[in-house]
N, C-alpha and C positions, 0 to 999 in steps of 0.2 A: 511213285511220287511220294506216297505217305512216307515210306522208308527214308527217302532223301530228307523230307522234313524232319523225322524223328532224329536222324542222324546230325542234322544241322543244329537242332535244339540242344542235343546232347553235347555237340562240341562248344555251343555258346556257354553252356553251363560249366563246362571244364575251363574254358577261358576265364570266366566271370570268378570261379573258384580259385583259380591260380592268381589271378590279379589281386583278389581279396587276400590270399595267403601271403602275396608279397607285400602288400600295402601293411599287413599286420606286422611285417618285419621291419618296417620304418624305424630307425634308431635303435634297432637290435643288433646283436653281435653277428659277425660274418658267419654265413652258412645256414641263417635261420630260414632263408627262402626256400632251401631245398636240402635234403639229406646228402651226405657224401656218396658219390656214385662211382668214383675212379679207384680201383683196386690197386694196392701196392703189394708186389710179390714178396713173400717172406721165405727165409731159408734158416737152416740150423748148420752146425758144424758138419753134420752128416750129408746134406745134400747141396752145400754151397757150391757154385760153379767155379771151375779153374779160372785162372786170370784171363786167358785168351777168350774164353766163352763170356766171362763177365764183361770184358771190354766190348766184344761184338754185339752182344744182346742187351747190354744196359747202358755202358758209358757212351758209346757212339750213338745209341739210340735215345739218349737222354731220358731214360726210364728209370724211375727211382726203385730201390729195393731195400728190405730190411734183413738184417742178419741177427737172429735171436739168440742170445746168451753166449756170444761167440768170444767175448773178452772177459768173462766173469772170473776166470782163473788167472788172468794177468797180474802182475805185481802191483800195478797202479789200482786195479779195482780191489785187491786184497790188502794193500799196505796204506793207501793214502787216506789215512785219518788226520784229523787237525794236529794231533801231537806228533805223528810221524813227519808230516810236511814241515812243521815248525822247526823240529829237531834237525831235519836233514836238509831242508832247503829255505830255512827262515830268512836268510839274507838276500834271497832272490827277489827282484822287483817285478811287479806286474802292472798292467794298466787297469784303470777302474772306470766303469760306467754306472750310471743309475739304474736301478732295477727296471724301471719303465722307461723305454726308448723314447718317449716324448718328452722327457725331462731334459732341459737345456744344459744346466751345469753339471760337471762330473763331481762325485763325492771327493772328500778330502781323505787322503792317507795320513800316514804318521807325520810326513814332512811336506808332501807335495799335493798339489790338486790334480786329480786323475791318475795318481800313481801311489803304490804302497808296497811295502815289503810283505812278504808271506807271513812272517812271525807276527806282525801287528795285525795283519788281516785275520789270522786264525784266531786272535784274542777278541776281536771286535765284531765280527760280521753276524754273530747270533744275537747281538744286543737288540733290545726292543727299538722298533721304528728305524733299524739300520737299512739304509737305501743302497747298499754297497754291492756291485756285481762285478766280478773279474771277467773282462773280455779282453784277451791279452795274448801275445805270443807266449808259448810254453818255454820257459828257460831250458836251454840246451841240457843242463845237469840232471833234468827230470826224464829225459828221453828214454833212459835205460830202463825204466819201469813200465813204459807204454808198450802194449802188444799190437803188432799190426796184422790184420786178418789175411789170411792166405789168398782169398780171391783177388785182393789188391796187392799183396806184397810177396807173395811166394816166389815169383820170377817175372820177367817181362819189362817192358819200357815204362809202364805206369809207376812201377816201384822206383824208377830212377827219375821220376819227374814230380816229386813233392815240392811244392812252392814254399809253403810255411805250414807251421803247426801251432795251433791256438788252444787255449784253455779257457773254459767257461765254468765259473764257480760262483754260487751264491747260497744263502740260506733259504732258498725257494721264494716264491712269490713273484717271479720275474714274468715279464710279458713283452712281447715284441710287436712292432708294427709289421704290416705286410711288405716284405722285401724280398730281393733277391741278391745272390752272390755272384761275383765274377768267375769263380773257379768251381771246378767239380770237387766234391768233398766226401770223406768218410768221417761221420760224425759218431763217436762211440760215448755212451752214457756209462760212467763209472760208478755213479751213486745217485739215488734219487729217482724221480719221475718227471718225464717230459710229455707234453701233449702238443702233437703236431698237426697242423692243417697244411696241405700242399696243394699248389696251383700250378698246372703246366704252362710253360712259357708261351703256348699258342693262344692263351686266354689274356696276355698282357693288354691287348687293345681294350679289354673291359675293366681294366684295373685303375685306370686314371693315373698313370705313372707320373711322379713328379718330374717337370722338366729338368733335365741335366745335359751336360756337355756330351756330345758323341763320342768322346774319349773314355766315358764311363760305361763299363759293361755291367756293373752292379746297378742297383737303384731301388726305389721303394714307391709305394703307393700313397696318394693323398688321402686315401680313405681311412677313417677312423674304424679299425676292426671290431671295436667294442660296442659301436653305435653307428651303423651305417645310414647316411642320409640318402635314402633312395630317390628324393626329389632332386638332389644335386648329382648323385652318381647311379642313375637307374640301370645301366647296364651291367652292374655287378650281378645282377639276378641270372645273366646268361652264362655264368661261369660254373663248370663242373669241377668238383674238387675231392680231395681225399682227406681222411682223418685217422689217426692211430695213436697209440700210446707206446712210449719207449720206456723200458725198465732198466734197472742196473744190468750191465753186461751186453746190452743190445747196441748194434751199430746201424746207421742208416747211410746208404749211398745217396746223397743229394745231387743231382745233376746241376751243371752250370745253368743259370737262368730260371731255374725253378722258383716260383715265388713261394714263400712259406711264412707261417705264423706260428710262433712257439711260446708256450707258457710252462712253468715249472713249479713243482712242489717238492717238499722234503727239506729238512733242516740242513742237510749236506748235499747239495745238488751239484755235481761235478761231471763235466764232459771234456773230452779232447776230440780236436777235429783236425784231420789232415786234408789240407788243401792241395789239389794236384792240378796238372795242366788241363786245358780246355779241350785240346785236340780238335779243334774245329776242322771240319772237312776230312778228317782222317777216318777212312773206312777200316784200315788196318795198320797197326804198329808192330814194332819188334818183339817177339816172344821167343827168339832163337835160343835163349839161354834155359828155357823150360825143359825140363826132363819128361820122359814119357810117364813115370810114376811120380807126380807131384805130391809133396807132402801137404795135404789139405787139412790136417788136424793140428799142426803146431803153429803158434803165434811166432813171429820173429820180433826182436826187440827193435823199437824205433831208432836206437842208437847204432844200429847196423846200416841204416839208410842214410844217403846224402840229401840233405834238405837244403835248398837253395838259399833261403834266408833264415839263418839262425840267430837266436836271441840268447846272448850270454847271460842275461839276467840283471844287467846294469848298462847304463848308458843310453844311447839313442835306439829306440824300439824300431822294429822291421815290419810290423804288422801292416798289411794292405799294399805291400810292395808288388811290382809287376813280375811276371813270369820271365826269367832271365832267357830262356829258349825261345818262347813264343813271341814275347814282346819286344825283345832285343835282338838276339841273333837273327831270327827269321825276317824281322822287318828290315834289319840293316842289309842282310844279304839280298832280299828282293829288290830293295831300292837301288843298291849299288849295281845289281844285275840289269834292272830295268832302265834306270837313268844314265848309267855310265858305261854300259857294256862290260860289266864286271871290273871296272877301274874308275875311281872317282877321287877328286882332290878335296882339299880342306874345305873350301866354299861348298861343294856339293854336299859334304857331311852336315855343315851348318844349315844348309837349306832343308835337308831331311829333317833334322831336329825340329826346325821350326814348323814344317808341315805335319810330321807324324806324331810329335810329342809335346806340343804346346796348347793345352786346352783353355785358350782364352787370354785376354789381355792382363788379367790380374794374377797370372801365375807366379808364385814366388818360389825360388829355388835357393837351396843352401849352397850347391855346387855351382860351377861355371862350365857352360856348354863349350867353350872354346878349349877346355881341357880334355875333351873327348877324342879329338883327332890324333893327338900324340899317343893315346891309348890303343887305338885301333889300327894305327899305321905301324904294324909290328916290325917291319924292316927299315923304318924311317927314310923312305925315298920319296915322301911328298905325296904318295897316292895310297888308297885303300882298295884292295882287291877282295873278290869273293872268297878267294883261298885264305886270306888274312882273317876275314870274317869267321869263316869255318873253323880257323885255329885258335880263336880266342878262347881263353880258359874261363872257368866259372869266376874266378877272381877278377880277371879282365872285364867280364860283364857286370860284376858288382861295382866296379870302379866306374863303368860307364854309367850305370844306373844312379850312382851317387852323385854325378854331375848334372844328370838330366831330370831326376824325378822331382816334382813339386814338393815344397816344404810341407811337411805334416806336423801341425803344432803339437798334437797329442802324444807325439813320439818322443818329446824331449822334456827335460826337467823344467824348462821355462814356459811351459804350456800356459800357466796362469797369465802371462803377458797378453796372450792372444784370446783366451776364452773369457776373461773378465774385460769387456771391450773398453777401449780408450774413452769413448763418450760418457759411459756411465761412471768411471773413475774421475774424469774431468768435472762432471756436474756434481758428484758428491764432494769432491775437494773444494769446488768453488761455493757450495752451499755451507760448508763448515766454516770457510774464511769469512763469509758474508754474515753468518749468524753468530759466531763466537768471536769476541775481541781478541782472545788468545788462542792460538792454534796449538793444542795439546795432543800429546801421543794418544792417550786413552780414549778421548773423544773421536780422534780420527780413525784409529783401530776398529772402534765400534762401528763406524759407518762403513768402512772398507770390507769388513768381514761380512757386514749385511749384504754387500754385493755378491757374496759367495767365495771371497778370496781367503787367503791364509794370512796370519799376523805377520809372518816373515816378509811377504812381499809388501804388505801394507808398511811395514817398518821402513822398507827401502825408500818409499816416497817420503815418509816422515823425516828420515835422516838427511835425505838430500835437500829437503826444504830448511831444516833448522840446524843442520850441522851437528855439533856435539852438545847442543842445549837440551838438556833432559827436561827442564821446566816448561819448554814450549816458548813460542815468539809471538809477538803482536801480529795478528793477521794482516794488518795494514801494511806491514813491513815485507810481506812476501810478494815479490814482483811477478809479472807475467812471465819474464825470462826464467825465473826460478822454478815456476810451475812446469813449464815445458822441459826444462833440464830434469826435474824430478820424475817426469813421465817419459823420459827418453826410451825406455825399453817398451813401453805400451805402444809407442809410435813404431819403433823398429819391428816389433814382431806383430804388429796389426794384421789381423787375417780377416778377409771379407765374410767368410762363412759365419763368423761370430758377431759380426757388426751391423748395425743399421745404417751405417755410412757406405756411400758408393765408392769411396776412394780413401787412400791413406790420410789421415787427418793432418791438417796444417793450421797454422795460426789464423788463416783466412776463415776458418770454418766455425768460429765461436758461435755464431747464431745457430748454425745447423746442428751443432753439438747438443744444444738444449732440446731440440726436437727429437733427435736421434736417441737420446738417452731412454734406456728401458726402465721398466717398472721397479728394478732394484736399486736404481741410483738414488732416488729420494721418493718419499711417498707423496701422495696427491696433495696434501695439506702444505708440505714443505714446498712443492712445486708452486702453489699458489703464493705462498710467502715470497719465493724467489722473484716471482713476477714483479713484485712491489719494490724488491731491493736491488735488482741488477738492471741497470739501465742499458738500453741498446741490445739487450739479448734476451728480451722477455718472450714467453710463450703463453699464450691464452690458456686458461685452465682446462677448457673443454678439449683443446688439442691433447692434453695428457689423458683425459678420459678416452678419447678415440684411440690414442696409441695403445692404452691398456687393452681396449677390446680387440685390436689387431693382434697384439702379442699373446 
């Protein structure tokens, strides 16, 4: 009896101590509540598993692994200095993000918002207070320098299922939110240092995942990893996690669905990531081309591999596209087999697209789903069979994806029309015309650039409003019709993910536009002034205060 009492008291002390430790971690960084307890296996060139073992023991089991110093001798690790890249790949374009993933607006490149050429980037990314981070498709011309590790690329089906290749490059000081990616990936650090925290997918229920469409296989947590609110997110303390550091030449196998948190340091922090198929439910895949004595010492050049979505370094980017085999061929084949007995007509294909590929009412497409049927009806007999689906080429599947996949604003040169939301531009424009008797270019551009935009896009609005009048026009002469004409492209490329509006803006929305405008449109004093000047579209000043708090 005494022993039971002593044991009970001891357990109570442990519980109280644990609760006290957890309470002390309120508003502290992720992981404060307990040390990392999940080991991640490490390999070198000498003991790395052959591709089949790597697939069976790690990829199919969704088990992370680190490969130390395996790409240190690759051309990319040896040659990719600022000078070399500027000289050899300077005209190539890349996508830009802010170093901190919680920042809404992307940085400005030499010409565009969220996009830059590598020559300009290498000249500017070391500047003080520079917030620029390349998170982009790797231009195809750079593939030749990238070495692919033997455990993944020596032979076998994994090496034939690379979906896309990405580049991550900054001057250090980057930090991510807690998130997961859709695909498996081999992430290789070519320069600098990165600090990783990994969370297995089985702990997702404790991560307070941000609500998203069921079509999304990636995702992120609503938790702020720098200061976790344990009152709001108490279950975080139930998560077991891993922690490790990657150095130049190291590669990480990051399984699909693994949540991770990454920060970087080093004035030249550069990584390349190979994203490959998920292989959901596949216990075994094809390794028939693997020889008995596999060369596990030599890297293969990425240029020797077929990559589904290749980026030429100009034009529309392809980052974030779907797996052609798993998302298109397999889904089409299964639907045709199940719903049509391996034979289906045009209406059946359109129904499948609506059911399997349309994530919500607000989906925007560049393509036209009506063009899909002629692509997949290879013999033009008015039906699509399982055999035809299996005979589609990679180019056929790319054409199908082009007609189906949602419009991604950050992939195009005119990203600015979407990411600088219509309502902010509209409010800033109306403020200028109400405040200043003459609508002048310099005044307008000052306000537009304050929104985060570029002068060239701001000039488009100005020139549409005033024509060739370089001195400006009377604000009273600018009609409502002219305003909507000037902002035509902000309506055309309006995207819900960047806007506070629930639908594409129309002239009937004038009142809601004032309430929806973000904090960049006009400051609070200007908002109060507008209340007095604009009749029929006023917003109480405390609404702007509340909106500021929300944003």
